[in-house]
C-alpha positions in Angstrom: 6.3 -25.6 9.5 8.1 -24.2 6.5 8.0 -20.4 6.1 9.1 -19.6 2.5 11.1 -16.5 1.8 11.8 -17.1 -1.8 10.4 -19.6 -4.4 11.5 -19.7 -8.0 9.3 -21.6 -10.5 9.8 -22.4 -14.1 7.1 -22.0 -16.8 5.6 -25.5 -15.9 5.4 -24.5 -12.2 8.2 -26.8 -11.2 10.3 -25.5 -8.3 13.7 -24.4 -9.4 14.9 -22.9 -6.1 13.3 -22.4 -2.7 14.4 -20.6 0.4 12.7 -21.2 3.7 13.1 -21.6 7.4 11.4 -23.8 10.0 9.1 -21.9 12.3 7.4 -23.2 15.4 5.0 -20.8 17.0 1.8 -18.8 16.5 1.1 -17.8 12.9 0.3 -14.2 14.0 4.0 -13.6 14.6 5.0 -15.1 11.3 3.3 -12.4 9.2 4.5 -11.0 5.9 6.8 -8.0 6.2 7.2 -5.9 3.1 10.3 -3.9 2.4 10.3 -0.4 0.9 11.5 -1.7 -2.4 8.6 -4.2 -2.7 6.1 -1.3 -2.6 8.1 1.3 -4.4 6.4 1.1 -7.8 2.9 1.1 -6.3 3.8 4.2 -4.2 5.2 6.0 -7.3 2.1 5.2 -9.4 -0.1 6.5 -6.6 2.0 9.7 -6.3 1.8 10.3 -10.1 -2.0 9.8 -10.1 -2.4 12.3 -7.3 -0.2 14.8 -9.2 -2.2 14.4 -12.4 -5.5 14.8 -10.5 -4.3 17.9 -8.8 -3.1 19.4 -12.2 -6.5 18.5 -13.8 -8.4 20.2 -11.0 -6.1 23.3 -11.3 -6.7 23.5 -15.1 -10.5 23.1 -14.6 -10.5 25.8 -12.0 -8.5 28.2 -14.3 -10.8 27.5 -17.3 -13.9 28.1 -15.1 -12.4 31.4 -13.8 -11.4 32.6 -17.3 -14.6 31.6 -18.9 -14.9 30.4 -22.5 -12.6 31.9 -25.1 -13.7 35.1 -26.6 -14.7 35.3 -30.3 -12.5 38.4 -30.6 -9.4 36.3 -31.0 -10.6 35.0 -34.4 -9.3 36.8 -37.4 -11.7 38.1 -39.9 -11.4 36.1 -43.1 -11.3 38.0 -46.4 -13.5 36.9 -49.3 -11.3 36.8 -52.4 -14.3 37.6 -54.6 -15.1 40.8 -52.8 -13.3 44.0 -53.3 -11.7 45.7 -50.3 -13.4 48.9 -49.3 -11.5 52.0 -48.0 -13.5 51.8 -44.8 -12.3 48.2 -44.2 -8.7 49.0 -44.9 -8.6 52.1 -42.6 -10.7 50.5 -39.8 -10.6 46.7 -39.8 -12.2 46.3 -36.4 -15.4 47.9 -37.5 -18.2 45.4 -38.0 
């Protein structure tokens, strides 16, 4: 039985190169063994997804703790058609 280790095909699925060895024995012992490099990209993507999930949970927790933004942060807009009063100029926080 041929156990292929590498097969290179062209765009028409014609075999350009093949590497294999002959194996005689139970198939359970001829299993596929992956190297670290073969799974590296999948592991990096999984790690990045975990990191993004953890950061999103942290942001959500912080927003929940802080509550919604206060309206005090907004600046009072001046109407150009209104005259400024002395009270507004001396005490702009008064509503």
